[in-house]
N, C-alpha and C positions, 0 to 999 in steps of 0.2 A: 452622719450628717446634724448639724446643731442648728437650733430653731434661736435665732437672732434678733430681739427686741431692739430696733433704733429709734429717736428722735432725731428730729435736725435730719434724717435722711432724704430730704430731697433738695438740701443745699450742697454747696460744691464737694465737701466733700463726703457726705454720706450717699450722694448721688451715685457718685464714683466706687466708696466703697459696696452699696448694696449689688453695682453690676460685677463686680469680682465674685462676691459670697452667691450669687444667682451661679456663675458657670462652677461655683466651688460644691454645688449642688445642697446650699444649704438651706433651710425656712427663713422666711425673712416677715416679719412683721414692724411696719414703721408709723410711728403715733406722728399723727400731722394734723394742722389746723384746716388743713384741705386733702382729707383722704382720698378724694377724685381722681387728685391731679398724681398722687401716687406711683400707679400704675403708667402712666406717661413718660414720667421724670426716673425713676427707680428700675423698672422693668415690669414687665407683665405678670409674672409670677411672683409677684410684691405684694403683700395684702395689707392695705392702709387702715387705719382706724382713727377715729378724732377722739377717743378716751380712752383710757386705763380699762376702764370698766365693761368694755367690750372682749378683754380677754378674759375667757373664762380662768373661773381657780383650777380646776383640774389642767391645763393647758402649761407644758413644762416650756418654761425660756429658759433657755440655757446661757447665752451671753445676751448683757444688756449694754449698747453703745448710746452713750449720751451726747449727743453733740448740738443740741438743740441751743438757739440763742439768737437775737434780732444781731444785724450786722451793726457792729460798732462803730464804724466809719460814715454811716449813710447821714449822719445830720448833727447839725450843732446840739452839745451835752445842755438841753435845757431840762428843768425840773421833770417835765412831761416825759422827755427823751430818755432820761437816767432810770426813772419808772420803770420804763417798758424794757430797759437792757435788763434790770434787777429782776424783774419777772419773768422775761424768757429764761433768764438765766438761774437766776438762786429760787425762787417758786416753784419752778417747774423741776426743778433737780428734788427740791424739799418732796413736793408732793409724789416724785416718782419713786425715790426712797421709800417713804411711806408706805407706799404701795408694795415696795419689793419686802421690807421686814415684816410686814403682817401676810404675806403669802405661805403659806405650809410648803409650797414646793418654790424654795428659792435658785436663783441661779448660779453658777461656778463664780462668775464674776460682773464687776460694772465696770467698766471702761467710761468714765467722763471727762467731758473737757473742758481745757482751762487755756490759758496764753498766757505767753512769755511776758506778758504787762503786768503779771503777778511780781516782777523783780521791779516793776518804775522805771525810772531814770536812773539809771546806775554808768551813765557815762561809757568809757570804753573798756570800763572792768569785763572780764571773762567772767561769765556766770555760767556756774552747772548748778545743780538740782537744790543742792547743800548751801547755796549763795544767800545771802540775806534780801531785805526789799528796803525799796525807799517809798515811804508812805505818799501813797497820791490816789486818784480814783482809781486808777487801772487795777492798782493792787487791790483797793478795798473789794472792788468789783469782783475780782478774781479769787480772793481769799474768800471772800464768804461763799462763792460757789463752791470752790472745792471744799468746802467745811461740811458742807449739805452733805456732797457724795460721801464723803470719807464716814459718815454717821453708820454706811451699811458695812462697814469692817466690822464694827463691833457684833455684827449678827452673821457671824460665819460667812460673808461674804468677801473672795477678793475683790479689792478695790485699786484701778489705776486712774492716774491723776494724769492726763496730758497736756502739757502747756505747749500750745503749738503757736510757731511762730508763722510768716509771711507765707501764703501756700502758693505756688507758682502754677498756673493751671492756663491752657490754650483759650477756654472760656469760661469767662466769670473772676469772680476774686480781684483783688488788687489791682493784680496787674491788666487786666481789663481797662480799668480807668487810667491807667497810665500811657493805654497806647495812644489813643487820639492826639492829644498834644504833642507826642514825639513823632506821631507817622506825619503831623504836618509842620516838625521841624519846630517846635516852640516847647520842647522838654527842656529840663535843667534841673540841677540839683535842687533841694529844698534847705531854705536856710543857709548854715555854711557846708553843709553836706557830710560834715563828720560824723554824724549819727550813726548808730550801726543796725541792717537789717540783717534778722535772721531769716532765712527764709527755708523751704522746704518744698520739694518738686511734689504733684499729688500723688506719682505713683509709690512714692515711695512713704507719702504720708498713710496711703490707704495699706501698703504692706506693713506698714509699722502697728497699724490698729489689730492687723489679723496676727502679728507676732504676741503682741501682748493678749491677746484672746483666746491664744492658743498654748503661751509660755505660761504653766500653773506657779511658775516660780516668781513671775513679776509682780509686783505690787507697790505701791507709794506713787511718787511723783516722775515724770518721765519729761524730758525736753523735747519736742518734737520740731526738730530742726536739724539742718545738715552742720558739717563739721566746719562749715567754711562761710563764717558771715563776712559780709563787707561793708563799706559805709555807703551810705546813699550817694557819695559823689562816683563812687566807683561803678553803683550799680547804675546810675544814669549812664553813665558813659560806656558800662557793656553792651546796655539796652539799645542806644542809639545805634552803636556800631551795628548790633544785630539788623537793624531799622532801617540802615543806610542814610541815618539822618543825623543833622548836628544836635548837640546839645549843649548850648551856648546862650541859655536863658531860666539864669537860675530864678526861683521865688523866693522873695526875700523874707524872713520870719517875721517880720513885724505886718506884713500883707496877709500870711497865713492866720496870724494871732486875731486880725482885725477879722478875716472871711469867717472861721471856724471857733473864734474863741478859745474856751477850755480843750477842745478837742483838737485843737492845731499841736497838741503834745503828740498824738499818734504820728504825725509826720517829723515834728522837729527834734524828738528824743528817739529813742531806740535802747534795743538790748542786746549785747555781743553774747548770744547763750549759744551753750553746745550740749550737745546729745549724748553726755559723758553715761549715764547709766545703761541706757539703751545699746550702746556700742560693748558696755563690758556684758552684757550678757548676750551678745555675740549676734545681734542683729546690724546687716550692712546695707548701707544706704547705694543707691547705684548711682544719684547723680550728687555728688560732691564741688562740682565744678559750675559757677552759674553761668560760663558760656556756654559747656554743653548743655548744660539743663535748659536755658531758653532756646539754644539752636533745635533742640528733641521737639521743643513744643511747638515753636515757630515750621516746622517742617510738618508737623502733623496737621497743621491748619491748612497748607497747602494740598 
């Protein structure tokens, strides 16, 4: 049994991860702005803390999984919104790493979140962990976030950076936001629909984090997405078929740009990312076909 410290534990990925770790009989502490809600969202055995100061110096923390971050697609990227995105990722990670490196009992590893947005808009280019980036806001945000986490590596802490794609879950996440218009028959591609969507099933995401936590050879950057990214056009067609609805109302790029401003790039641009490193290490995805992944999720809802 190990003691896990998790930030962002009440979020989509974090809560699912907590439930799996509880089944495996691990001890869990979740850092949260609302610790009173942790037990309900993560499990009755999970301890919620408002501050790292609540964790005593002699408490052994074996694994830290840093998933905190305000949802990036929940509003226009005003200066105020960007400051919130950066504080919840960069500043929180900086404070977390500062706390870790000053502890006498350091954890075995730090697994820290990032996103495939690090690559920026690379069109249809295939992106592995060795690929370069296009300099834009998503890159700047993710790069600063990653650099704060990587500081822990110089203090004998194994660091894994997880660049996550679009997480498919039956409740919550980006898929939940897409369902209503599609169920009403108002769905369709975004812009020209050629932008790639790199996705990962929630079960694979949780298993991937567990794999990195227990595999002592893993360190550095990992793409967390299936090996089968699809274009937005294909994604919307498959989603519509799953819901037995048409998908003939495309949303023009100019409309999204007016409505969302700079944030529209999240919908109109994409990344064709592949999980090269994690697969080379032997991790096996259960869901590599989008249609099968959605079928599993929607059947679970029934």
